[in-house]
Structures are given as C-alpha cells and as structure tokens.
C-alpha positions in Angstrom: 92.9 83.6 93.2 92.9 85.4 90.1 96.0 85.6 88.7 95.6 89.4 88.0 94.5 89.8 91.2 97.3 87.6 92.8 99.9 89.9 90.8 98.4 93.0 92.2 98.5 92.2 96.0 101.9 91.3 95.5 102.9 94.3 94.1 101.2 96.1 96.9 103.4 93.9 99.2 106.2 94.7 97.3 106.0 98.4 97.6 105.2 98.1 101.3 108.5 96.0 101.9 110.4 98.7 99.8 111.4 95.7 97.3 112.0 97.0 94.0 110.5 95.7 90.6 112.7 93.0 88.9 115.4 94.9 86.3 117.4 94.0 83.8 121.0 93.5 85.3 124.2 92.2 84.3 125.7 89.2 86.2 128.8 87.6 86.1 127.9 84.1 84.4 129.4 81.1 85.9 128.0 78.9 83.5 125.7 77.3 85.8 122.1 77.6 85.4 120.9 77.4 88.6 122.9 80.3 90.5 120.9 83.1 91.0 123.6 85.3 93.0 125.1 85.5 96.3 124.8 88.2 99.6 126.2 89.1 102.9 127.1 86.3 105.6 128.6 83.9 102.8 125.1 83.6 101.3 123.9 81.9 98.1 120.9 81.4 96.2 120.3 79.1 93.8 117.1 77.6 92.1 116.3 74.2 90.5 113.5 73.9 87.8 112.5 71.2 87.9 113.6 68.7 90.7 114.4 65.3 89.6 111.6 62.9 91.0 114.1 60.2 93.0 114.0 63.3 95.1 111.0 64.9 95.3 109.9 62.7 97.9 113.1 62.3 99.5 113.8 65.9 100.2 109.9 66.3 101.0 108.9 68.8 98.5 105.3 67.7 98.0 103.5 69.4 95.5 106.3 71.4 94.3 108.9 70.6 91.2 110.6 74.2 91.4 112.3 75.6 94.3 114.4 78.2 95.5 117.5 77.5 97.7 119.0 80.0 99.9 121.8 79.2 102.2 124.2 80.8 104.5 127.5 80.1 106.0 126.9 83.1 108.7 123.5 83.6 110.5 120.4 82.3 110.2 117.9 85.6 111.3 118.9 87.4 108.3 118.3 84.9 105.7 114.9 83.9 107.4 113.9 87.4 107.6 114.6 88.0 103.8 112.4 84.8 103.2 110.2 86.2 105.0 109.9 89.4 102.8 110.4 86.9 99.7 107.3 84.9 100.7 105.0 88.2 101.1 105.6 89.3 97.5 105.7 85.9 95.5 103.4 83.3 94.7 106.0 80.9 96.6 105.5 78.5 99.7 108.0 77.8 102.3 109.2 73.7 102.6 111.9 73.9 105.0 114.0 75.7 107.1 116.9 74.0 108.9 119.7 75.6 111.3 122.6 73.9 110.7 125.6 74.4 113.4 127.9 77.0 111.5 129.2 80.7 112.0 132.1 79.6 110.3 133.3 77.9 113.4 131.7 80.4 115.9 128.7 80.4 118.2 125.6 79.8 116.3 123.9 78.8 113.0 124.5 79.0 109.6 121.1 78.5 107.1 119.5 76.3 104.9 115.9 77.1 103.3 113.7 75.7 100.7 110.8 77.8 98.7 108.5 76.1 96.7 106.7 77.2 93.7 105.1 75.9 90.6 106.7 78.2 88.1 110.5 78.3 88.1 110.4 82.2 87.8 107.8 82.4 90.8 111.0 80.5 92.6 114.2 82.2 90.9 112.0 86.1 92.1 112.0 84.9 95.4 115.3 84.0 95.9 116.2 87.5 93.9 114.4 89.5 96.5 115.7 87.2 99.5 119.2 88.3 98.6 118.4 91.8 98.0 116.6 91.9 101.5 119.8 90.1 103.3 122.2 92.8 103.9 119.0 94.7 105.2 118.6 92.1 108.1 122.5 91.7 108.6 122.0 95.6 110.4 121.2 94.5 113.3 123.6 91.4 113.8 126.2 92.7 116.0 130.0 91.2 116.6 133.6 91.0 118.0 135.7 88.1 118.6 134.0 87.0 121.3 130.6 86.4 120.1 128.1 87.5 118.1 124.0 89.5 119.3 121.1 89.3 116.6 118.0 91.6 116.9 115.4 90.8 114.1 111.8 93.0 114.2 109.0 92.7 111.5 105.5 94.7 112.4 104.1 91.7 109.8 105.2 88.4 110.2 104.3 85.7 107.6 104.5 81.7 106.5 108.8 81.3 107.0 108.2 82.7 110.6 105.5 80.8 111.4 107.3 77.6 110.1 110.7 78.2 112.0 109.2 79.9 115.1 105.5 79.4 115.4 104.8 83.1 115.5 101.4 84.0 114.7 100.7 85.3 110.9 100.5 88.6 110.4 101.3 90.1 113.8 104.8 91.8 115.2 107.5 89.9 115.3 110.6 90.2 117.3 113.8 87.9 118.1 116.8 88.7 120.7 119.9 86.5 120.1 123.3 86.3 121.2 126.4 83.7 121.8 127.5 83.4 124.5 124.6 81.9 125.8 124.7 83.7 129.0 123.9 86.6 127.3 121.3 85.8 125.5 120.1 84.6 128.7 120.0 88.0 130.3 118.9 89.8 127.0 115.8 87.7 126.7 114.7 88.5 130.7 116.0 92.2 129.5 113.5 92.0 126.2 110.6 90.6 128.2 110.4 93.0 131.3 110.7 96.0 128.9 107.3 95.7 127.6 104.2 94.0 126.9 105.1 91.6 124.7 103.9 87.6 124.6 106.7 84.5 124.2 106.4 82.5 121.1 109.8 80.3 121.7 112.5 80.1 123.5 116.4 78.3 122.5 119.2 77.4 124.4 122.2 75.1 123.8 120.5 72.0 124.2 116.8 72.7 123.0 115.7 74.1 120.0 119.3 74.8 118.5 121.9 72.9 117.0 123.8 72.7 120.1 125.0 76.0 119.6 126.1 78.4 122.2 123.5 80.8 121.6 119.8 81.5 123.6 117.0 82.8 121.3 114.2 84.3 122.1 111.0 85.2 119.7 108.1 87.1 120.8 104.8 88.7 119.5 102.3 91.2 120.3 102.1 95.2 119.9 104.2 96.6 117.3 105.3 99.0 119.4 106.1 97.0 122.3 107.7 94.4 120.2 110.2 97.3 118.7 110.6 98.6 122.6 111.3 95.1 123.4 114.2 94.4 120.7 115.9 97.6 121.3 115.8 97.7 125.1 118.0 94.3 124.7 119.9 95.5 122.0 121.3 98.4 124.4 122.0 95.9 127.5 123.6 93.4 124.8 126.1 95.7 123.1 127.3 96.8 126.9 127.8 92.9 127.8 129.6 91.5 124.9 131.8 94.4 124.5 133.2 93.5 128.3 134.9 90.5 126.0 136.4 92.4 123.4 135.9 95.0 121.2 133.0 97.1 121.0 130.6 94.8 118.8 129.7 96.3 115.4 127.1 95.8 112.8 128.5 95.2 108.6 125.4 98.1 107.6 123.1 100.1 109.2 120.5 99.3 111.6 117.1 98.8 110.7 115.0 98.5 114.2 
C-alpha cells in the first residue's frame, strides 16, 4: 500500500478509536533506551530497535528485526485489547501472545506480547498506543479478595484477537472471564443464553489456560447482541463473586 494512503488509513482508525496523535511529552528517563512506559496492572512497554540475529529465529520473529513488547503481571484481556487497538492504528503486526500464570499469585494470567515492525518508530508507537489504552480495558475488570471478573468488548476485532482467540476479523467480539472457574462457568452459560451470539472459544483450568482457576468464553456476532451478552454476564458475575467477599470493584470506569 502507498505510504501516504497507509498513513491516512491509520489516522482514520486512530480517530475512530479515540487515540491521540503523538505528542512531545517529558518523561522520567531511566537511562534505558528500550523503555517506553508503564500502565495499570504492572504493565510495562518496551521496544528493541534491532533484535540480535542470534535470537530472531529462536524467538520466532520471522522477517521483523524491530519489536515492541507489552508485559503485565495482572491481567491479560486488557493488554490484548489494547494491543489490538495498537495493531489497527499502526504499521505493525502481532508476532506472539503468551499468557503466563500470574495475577501476582491470584487465579488468573499475566501477559507477554510481541509486536513486529520493520521500523522501530512503528514498534514504539504501537507500544505507546497500547499503554494509553490499557486503563480503558481495565474498566470492566472487577475484583475482591476471593477472585476476579473480566469483561471485554469491541465492535471490530483485529489481528491480536484473531491470534489469541481465533476470532473472526472485523466482527464484534466479546469475552467473559471469571476466577474462580465455577463462577466463570455460570457466566459463560448466561452470556450465550442472553443473546444470539456465536461461541469462538472456551477455556477452562486444564484446557486453554495456563492451568489458572478460570473459565473464559469468547464469542462473536452482531454488535448489539455481543454487548448484551457481555452485560448480562457482568450483572450475574458481580453478584456471584460478591457472595465470597466484598462487592467486586473496578479500578477505573466501565466502557461497555
């Protein structure tokens, strides 16, 4: 694609997603050129301008020499959704997404995401966009001492969501997740009963997760139906997890 046209398309996508243009900002320097910034969930954003040739094949980077890295201790969904936004808005591609057992010892996952680019400036911009978006996607993550609930939605799935969940590109995507897994099972059933959606993936402690105490359901379909399914599951999940402790709270503001 012509460079000017590509930049125009990415600009339109950025405007659609509410992503700000790069601005000159003053950041605290730590003396490490790979450092880009941090976000909620103990999330760190890094970039490697030119990965050593000894590692490119081992890491499965393919044709890319520059990579952006998003890593989080708490949460995987918010980081995945944020990177999905970043891929839509930059000239980058998703390389790998891994979900380590983490949540700082809780029931769920952390995250490790590699973003590939031919130019380090594209990799850096993708990481910046992802870090900016992470707080939004923590808006529908609720927790108490007993566990956590996670709900995500987008009207148009991109390559990161396709890579992780095999969701159809360009279609609405929804996710419901809960730990302990018993609650997640009920939420999965609630979601599919509440609206006409198509199941994309189902993960349980021994299948599709890093043996975490979660059930995760993803689904696709009409935008309104997907949103309805997520909201129905959220209402039930908050009530169920609340029976095990305090009312589950979000750290930011719901976006669904």
